[in-house]
TIVEX-954542 format. One record per residue (C-alpha): residue number from 1; residue in three letters; y, x, z. Coordinates in steps of 0.2 Angstrom, whole numbers, plus 5000, padded with zeros to 4 digits. Layout:
REM residues N
pos=NUM; code=ALA; c2=Y; c1=X; c3=Z
...
REM end
This chain:
REM residues 158
pos=1; code=MET; c2=4996; c1=4968; c3=5156
pos=2; code=SER; c2=5008; c1=4975; c3=5143
pos=3; code=ASN; c2=5023; c1=4965; c3=5136
pos=4; code=ALA; c2=5022; c1=4975; c3=5120
pos=5; code=PHE; c2=5022; c1=4965; c3=5104
pos=6; code=VAL; c2=5008; c1=4977; c3=5097
pos=7; code=ASP; c2=4996; c1=4983; c3=5110
pos=8; code=PHE; c2=4981; c1=4994; c3=5107
pos=9; code=GLN; c2=4971; c1=4998; c3=5123
pos=10; code=ASN; c2=4957; c1=5010; c3=5122
pos=11; code=VAL; c2=4952; c1=5005; c3=5104
pos=12; code=TRP; c2=4937; c1=5013; c3=5095
pos=13; code=LEU; c2=4930; c1=5008; c3=5078
pos=14; code=ALA; c2=4913; c1=5012; c3=5070
pos=15; code=TYR; c2=4911; c1=5004; c3=5053
pos=16; code=ASN; c2=4894; c1=4997; c3=5056
pos=17; code=GLU; c2=4880; c1=4996; c3=5069
pos=18; code=GLU; c2=4871; c1=5011; c3=5063
pos=19; code=LEU; c2=4887; c1=5022; c3=5065
pos=20; code=LEU; c2=4890; c1=5014; c3=5082
pos=21; code=ALA; c2=4873; c1=5019; c3=5088
pos=22; code=GLN; c2=4876; c1=5037; c3=5082
pos=23; code=LYS; c2=4893; c1=5036; c3=5091
pos=24; code=ASN; c2=4901; c1=5040; c3=5074
pos=25; code=TYR; c2=4919; c1=5032; c3=5075
pos=26; code=ALA; c2=4932; c1=5030; c3=5062
pos=27; code=VAL; c2=4945; c1=5030; c3=5075
pos=28; code=GLU; c2=4944; c1=5034; c3=5094
pos=29; code=ASP; c2=4953; c1=5029; c3=5109
pos=30; code=ILE; c2=4969; c1=5022; c3=5102
pos=31; code=ASN; c2=4982; c1=5018; c3=5115
pos=32; code=LEU; c2=4998; c1=5012; c3=5108
pos=33; code=SER; c2=5012; c1=5000; c3=5113
pos=34; code=VAL; c2=5026; c1=4994; c3=5102
pos=35; code=ASN; c2=5039; c1=4983; c3=5107
pos=36; code=GLN; c2=5047; c1=4969; c3=5097
pos=37; code=GLY; c2=5060; c1=4977; c3=5085
pos=38; code=GLU; c2=5054; c1=4995; c3=5087
pos=39; code=PHE; c2=5049; c1=5004; c3=5071
pos=40; code=VAL; c2=5033; c1=5016; c3=5071
pos=41; code=ALA; c2=5027; c1=5026; c3=5056
pos=42; code=ILE; c2=5009; c1=5031; c3=5056
pos=43; code=VAL; c2=5007; c1=5048; c3=5046
pos=44; code=GLY; c2=4993; c1=5060; c3=5043
pos=45; code=PRO; c2=4981; c1=5068; c3=5031
pos=46; code=SER; c2=4968; c1=5059; c3=5020
pos=47; code=TRP; c2=4954; c1=5051; c3=5030
pos=48; code=CYS; c2=4962; c1=5052; c3=5047
pos=49; code=GLY; c2=4962; c1=5033; c3=5050
pos=50; code=LYS; c2=4979; c1=5027; c3=5044
pos=51; code=SER; c2=4972; c1=5013; c3=5034
pos=52; code=THR; c2=4959; c1=5009; c3=5047
pos=53; code=PHE; c2=4972; c1=5008; c3=5060
pos=54; code=MET; c2=4981; c1=4995; c3=5049
pos=55; code=LYS; c2=4965; c1=4985; c3=5046
pos=56; code=LEU; c2=4964; c1=4984; c3=5065
pos=57; code=ALA; c2=4982; c1=4979; c3=5067
pos=58; code=THR; c2=4981; c1=4965; c3=5055
pos=59; code=GLY; c2=4964; c1=4959; c3=5061
pos=60; code=LEU; c2=4954; c1=4964; c3=5045
pos=61; code=ARG; c2=4943; c1=4974; c3=5056
pos=62; code=ILE; c2=4939; c1=4970; c3=5075
pos=63; code=PRO; c2=4937; c1=4985; c3=5086
pos=64; code=SER; c2=4920; c1=4991; c3=5092
pos=65; code=ARG; c2=4927; c1=4994; c3=5109
pos=66; code=GLY; c2=4944; c1=4991; c3=5117
pos=67; code=SER; c2=4957; c1=4977; c3=5114
pos=68; code=ILE; c2=4971; c1=4973; c3=5102
pos=69; code=ARG; c2=4985; c1=4961; c3=5106
pos=70; code=ILE; c2=4999; c1=4956; c3=5094
pos=71; code=GLY; c2=5013; c1=4945; c3=5100
pos=72; code=GLY; c2=5003; c1=4943; c3=5117
pos=73; code=GLU; c2=4988; c1=4936; c3=5109
pos=74; code=PRO; c2=4971; c1=4944; c3=5106
pos=75; code=VAL; c2=4967; c1=4949; c3=5089
pos=76; code=THR; c2=4950; c1=4940; c3=5084
pos=77; code=GLY; c2=4952; c1=4939; c3=5065
pos=78; code=PRO; c2=4965; c1=4941; c3=5051
pos=79; code=LEU; c2=4982; c1=4937; c3=5057
pos=80; code=LYS; c2=4993; c1=4924; c3=5048
pos=81; code=ILE; c2=5009; c1=4933; c3=5053
pos=82; code=SER; c2=5005; c1=4949; c3=5044
pos=83; code=GLY; c2=5003; c1=4955; c3=5026
pos=84; code=MET; c2=4996; c1=4972; c3=5020
pos=85; code=ALA; c2=4998; c1=4980; c3=5003
pos=86; code=PHE; c2=4984; c1=4992; c3=5000
pos=87; code=GLN; c2=4985; c1=5009; c3=4991
pos=88; code=ALA; c2=4977; c1=5001; c3=4976
pos=89; code=PRO; c2=4983; c1=4984; c3=4970
pos=90; code=SER; c2=4966; c1=4976; c3=4970
pos=91; code=LEU; c2=4971; c1=4962; c3=4958
pos=92; code=LEU; c2=4958; c1=4951; c3=4951
pos=93; code=PRO; c2=4956; c1=4956; c3=4932
pos=94; code=TRP; c2=4952; c1=4938; c3=4926
pos=95; code=ARG; c2=4968; c1=4930; c3=4934
pos=96; code=THR; c2=4985; c1=4931; c3=4928
pos=97; code=THR; c2=4999; c1=4939; c3=4937
pos=98; code=VAL; c2=5005; c1=4922; c3=4944
pos=99; code=ASP; c2=4987; c1=4917; c3=4948
pos=100; code=ASN; c2=4985; c1=4933; c3=4958
pos=101; code=VAL; c2=5000; c1=4930; c3=4968
pos=102; code=LEU; c2=4994; c1=4912; c3=4972
pos=103; code=LEU; c2=4977; c1=4918; c3=4977
pos=104; code=PRO; c2=4980; c1=4918; c3=4996
pos=105; code=LEU; c2=4987; c1=4901; c3=4995
pos=106; code=GLU; c2=4971; c1=4895; c3=4987
pos=107; code=ILE; c2=4959; c1=4902; c3=5000
pos=108; code=VAL; c2=4968; c1=4903; c3=5017
pos=109; code=GLU; c2=4972; c1=4888; c3=5028
pos=110; code=PRO; c2=4984; c1=4879; c3=5030
pos=111; code=TYR; c2=4989; c1=4881; c3=5012
pos=112; code=ARG; c2=4971; c1=4879; c3=5005
pos=113; code=SER; c2=4970; c1=4860; c3=5010
pos=114; code=ASN; c2=4986; c1=4856; c3=5000
pos=115; code=PHE; c2=4985; c1=4868; c3=4986
pos=116; code=LYS; c2=4981; c1=4856; c3=4972
pos=117; code=ALA; c2=4994; c1=4844; c3=4978
pos=118; code=LYS; c2=5007; c1=4857; c3=4980
pos=119; code=ARG; c2=5002; c1=4869; c3=4966
pos=120; code=ALA; c2=5018; c1=4866; c3=4955
pos=121; code=GLU; c2=5029; c1=4870; c3=4970
pos=122; code=TYR; c2=5019; c1=4886; c3=4975
pos=123; code=GLU; c2=5019; c1=4892; c3=4957
pos=124; code=ASP; c2=5038; c1=4890; c3=4955
pos=125; code=ARG; c2=5040; c1=4900; c3=4971
pos=126; code=ALA; c2=5028; c1=4913; c3=4965
pos=127; code=ARG; c2=5037; c1=4915; c3=4948
pos=128; code=LYS; c2=5054; c1=4916; c3=4957
pos=129; code=LEU; c2=5047; c1=4930; c3=4968
pos=130; code=LEU; c2=5040; c1=4939; c3=4953
pos=131; code=GLN; c2=5057; c1=4938; c3=4945
pos=132; code=LYS; c2=5065; c1=4946; c3=4961
pos=133; code=VAL; c2=5053; c1=4961; c3=4959
pos=134; code=GLY; c2=5057; c1=4964; c3=4941
pos=135; code=LEU; c2=5042; c1=4955; c3=4933
pos=136; code=ALA; c2=5051; c1=4941; c3=4924
pos=137; code=GLY; c2=5041; c1=4938; c3=4908
pos=138; code=TYR; c2=5025; c1=4946; c3=4915
pos=139; code=GLU; c2=5020; c1=4930; c3=4925
pos=140; code=ASP; c2=5006; c1=4925; c3=4913
pos=141; code=LYS; c2=5000; c1=4943; c3=4909
pos=142; code=PHE; c2=4983; c1=4950; c3=4916
pos=143; code=PRO; c2=4983; c1=4965; c3=4927
pos=144; code=TRP; c2=4976; c1=4976; c3=4913
pos=145; code=GLN; c2=4992; c1=4972; c3=4903
pos=146; code=LEU; c2=5003; c1=4979; c3=4917
pos=147; code=SER; c2=5008; c1=4997; c3=4923
pos=148; code=GLY; c2=5001; c1=5003; c3=4939
pos=149; code=GLY; c2=5019; c1=5001; c3=4947
pos=150; code=MET; c2=5019; c1=4983; c3=4941
pos=151; code=GLN; c2=5002; c1=4979; c3=4948
pos=152; code=GLN; c2=5008; c1=4986; c3=4965
pos=153; code=ARG; c2=5023; c1=4974; c3=4964
pos=154; code=VAL; c2=5011; c1=4960; c3=4960
pos=155; code=SER; c2=5000; c1=4965; c3=4975
pos=156; code=ILE; c2=5016; c1=4965; c3=4987
pos=157; code=CYS; c2=5021; c1=4948; c3=4981
pos=158; code=ARG; c2=5003; c1=4942; c3=4984
REM end
């Protein structure tokens, strides 16, 4: 058993059962151990599996074969200790900037249970966070009213 903080052992991923039956994998046989405090960069051309790797590392995807441990615990679903900013911001167009930032708190436990009671506190923190990334004055705008870079900062705040 590895003492690594991030530990991928023989990880393979097919995106669905049909591709698995065809042995058509998005990533094959990843073995990687990263210790606490180490820095790793995953680089490569388009479609080589970088985003797929990150989805596996954050629990957004579960491997078809192999195992992943983060902090010594098996990854069985989305991790609460990680966040991920996707290439495209993926903001909900009908929600304001601040409401897009608040979305995870509305839908993920343990915040979801207390969201209505603590909304004012959460919103205040979200507005302060948006100010820190240069979006003061844009908190009540919709995504279509923001530039691409501004949308990406909202996504990072979320």
